[in-house]
VOMI-55438 format. One record per residue (C-alpha): x, y, z. Coordinates in steps of 0.05 Angstrom, whole numbers, padded with zeros to 5 digits, always signed. Layout:
% VOMI-55438
XYZ...
END
This chain:
% VOMI-55438
+03584+03341-00435+03577+03266-00449+03516+03246-00490+03474+03188-00464+03457+03134-00515+03388+03133-00543+03346+03071-00530+03320+03035-00592+03262+02987-00585+03246+02930-00633+03171+02945-00631+03186+03011-00667+03216+02973-00726+03175+02909-00736+03103+02906-00758+03050+02861-00725+03063+02789-00741+03136+02798-00760+03190+02761-00722+03249+02806-00741+03272+02869-00775+03314+02866-00838+03346+02924-00875+03397+02931-00931+03419+03004-00930+03470+03049-00963+03502+03095-00912+03541+03159-00920+03570+03198-00863+03509+03242-00858+03461+03183-00855+03490+03150-00794+03445+03131-00736+03452+03162-00667+03494+03128-00613+03445+03079-00581+03432+03015-00543+03370+02971-00553+03324+02918-00526+03341+02866-00579+03397+02825-00609+03428+02846-00675+03472+02818-00730+03501+02860-00786+03552+02855-00842+03580+02902-00895+03571+02885-00969+03615+02940-00998+03645+03008-00983+03674+03028-00917+03657+03064-00852+03667+03062-00777+03635+03027-00718+03633+03062-00650+03622+03005-00600+03622+03017-00525+03666+03078-00533+03716+03046-00581+03718+03062-00655+03738+03010-00707+03740+03012-00783+03684+02976-00820+03695+02941-00887+03665+02883-00924+03688+02815-00900+03663+02812-00828+03600+02793-00790+03584+02831-00726+03544+02804-00667+03512+02859-00624+03480+02846-00556+03426+02890-00525+03473+02922-00474+03521+02946-00527+03522+03020-00541+03541+03031-00613+03536+03072-00676+03550+03053-00748+03578+03109-00791+03583+03109-00866+03631+03145-00911+03621+03200-00963+03682+03175-01002+03660+03102-01006+03586+03096-00986+03575+03033-00946+03522+02981-00961+03504+02945-00897+03455+02888-00880+03423+02889-00812+03380+02836-00778+03349+02853-00710+03307+02804-00670+03278+02793-00601+03329+02769-00550+03279+02714-00529+03285+02684-00599+03360+02677-00591+03353+02648-00521+03304+02596-00547+03348+02575-00605+03410+02573-00563+03377+02531-00508+03353+02482-00560+03413+02475-00605+03475+02508-00575+03467+02500-00499+03534+02465-00493+03571+02523-00526+03586+02593-00498+03537+02647-00516+03571+02678-00577+03536+02745-00565+03567+02749-00495+03639+02740-00516+03690+02797-00515+03678+02849-00569+03736+02825-00612+03709+02754-00613+03641+02779-00636+03670+02802-00703+03673+02740-00748+03713+02741-00813+03670+02722-00873+03704+02673-00920+03675+02651-00987+03632+02597-00956+03603+02644-00904+03592+02698-00957+03550+02648-00997+03508+02632-00936+03498+02706-00921+03476+02719-00992+03426+02663-00986+03398+02689-00920+03397+02761-00943+03352+02742-01001+03307+02699-00958+03301+02746-00898+03284+02805-00943+03224+02770-00973+03155+02753-00948+03122+02770-00883+03185+02755-00842+03161+02695-00802+03195+02663-00743+03214+02601-00784+03260+02643-00828+03292+02676-00767+03301+02608-00734+03335+02581-00796+03383+02640-00798+03401+02633-00724+03409+02557-00730+03457+02569-00788+03504+02612-00746+03553+02554-00737+03563+02555-00813+03583+02628-00808+03633+02622-00751+03707+02628-00766+03736+02561-00787+03800+02535-00757+03833+02531-00825+03851+02593-00864+03801+02613-00917+03824+02604-00990+03859+02666-01017+03833+02705-01076+03764+02716-01105+03714+02661-01118+03724+02634-01189+03673+02660-01239+03650+02591-01259+03637+02572-01186+03599+02637-01174+03556+02621-01235+03544+02551-01208+03519+02581-01143+03468+02622-01180+03445+02560-01218+03432+02522-01153+03364+02554-01142+03337+02526-01208+03293+02463-01196+03320+02430-01259+03390+02434-01230+03379+02412-01158+03329+02359-01180+03382+02329-01226+03432+02320-01171+03508+02324-01177+03510+02308-01252+03463+02366-01268+03503+02412-01222+03568+02392-01256+03537+02407-01324+03513+02475-01299+03584+02489-01274+03617+02466-01338+03664+02421-01299+03671+02347-01286+03638+02320-01222+03707+02307-01191+03732+02377-01208+03668+02407-01179+03674+02366-01115+03746+02389-01103+03729+02462-01115+03667+02461-01071+03706+02428-01015+03763+02479-01023+03720+02542-01026+03660+02524-00983+03683+02466-00939+03623+02427-00962+03604+02374-01014+03562+02385-01077+03508+02342-01044+03507+02389-00984+03495+02449-01031+03442+02411-01070+03404+02390-01008+03405+02461-00981+03375+02486-01047+03323+02430-01047+03302+02445-00975+03298+02520-00986+03254+02508-01047+03212+02460-01006+03203+02512-00951+03179+02564-01002+03131+02514-01032+03103+02496-00964+03090+02569-00946+03066+02594-01014+03025+02535-01040+02979+02480-01015+03012+02426-01057+03020+02357-01024+03086+02347-00989+03102+02285-01029+03096+02324-01094+03143+02378-01068+03193+02323-01049+03190+02292-01118+03202+02361-01150+03268+02363-01111+03293+02298-01142+03283+02258-01078+03242+02195-01074+03247+02173-01001+03197+02208-00956+03232+02189-00891+03298+02215-00917+03265+02279-00940+03234+02290-00872+03301+02277-00838+03336+02327-00883+03282+02379-00874+03281+02372-00798+03356+02378-00795+03356+02443-00835+03293+02476-00809+03285+02446-00740+03216+02416-00752+03177+02371-00798+03151+02397-00865+03079+02394-00840+03095+02434-00777+03134+02484-00818+03074+02495-00863+03026+02503-00804+03072+02550-00767+03090+02594-00827+03021+02604-00857+02968+02649-00826+02915+02596-00840+02916+02520-00835+02915+02483-00901+02881+02417-00906
END
C-alpha cells in the first residue's frame, strides 16, 4: 500500500519573529526524515559524507558538491548513511519571501525553483562553496531576521552554475587561509595590500588566483567582508554609520551607501531599523 507524504509546516519549525529555519545536521540512515511535502521553499547542500535523496518518487545519490532547490509541491526525503554519515545544511523559508525577492530582483529570469528537477541541482564550485560557507555562518547566528534571508536569496545568482568549467582540484591552502583572514577588520580595512600580505602573495598573484578560483576580484571579496561587518555593526551596536564606514577603510559616504544598497538591497539606516527590534536614535 502506497504511503502518502506527510505535510510539514514552517510554523512548526520557526519561532516568533524568525524569518527562516536553519539547521546543520549529521544524518545516518536511521535519522532520516519521513517522506513529506511542505508549505515553504527550501534550499539544502551537503558538506560531507553521502546519502540519498528521494524526490517525487525518484532516488538519487547525495554527496558534497551540489546545492538543491526544493519547491513546496515536491515530495521528498533525505536519507543519511551509516557508513559515511552525512552533514547537511538546510534553509527553509516562506514561499512569499522568495516571491517578493524574485519579483524585485529576478523578474526577467525563469523561476529557478520551478525548473525541471535536474536543473534544480546546482554544482558547487570553489567560489560557490565560499559563498555558502559565508551564508551558513551568518544564517546560523542571531535571531534570524528577514534581512539575512533576503541577502541569501539575493545572492543566489552567485551560486548558480557558471558557463565555464570550475577549476579542478582543491582550493590552495594559502588561498583558504586568506579567505579566513577576510573577516578581520585590520585586513579588509587595509584594502588589497593588506589582503596580499595576509595571503603571503604579491597583489598580482593574488588577483590572478582570486579570478581563477572565485571568478571575482580581490576588491569584490574585500567589499563583501566590509559590508558584512557593517551589517553586523548596524544590528548589534548603535554606533554612527559614518564611524562604521571608516572602520571598513572607506571614506566616501555616498560610495559606501551605494555598495551597501547593492549588497543588502536597502540603505544602512533602513537595514538597522528593519533588523533591530527597537529604533535607535
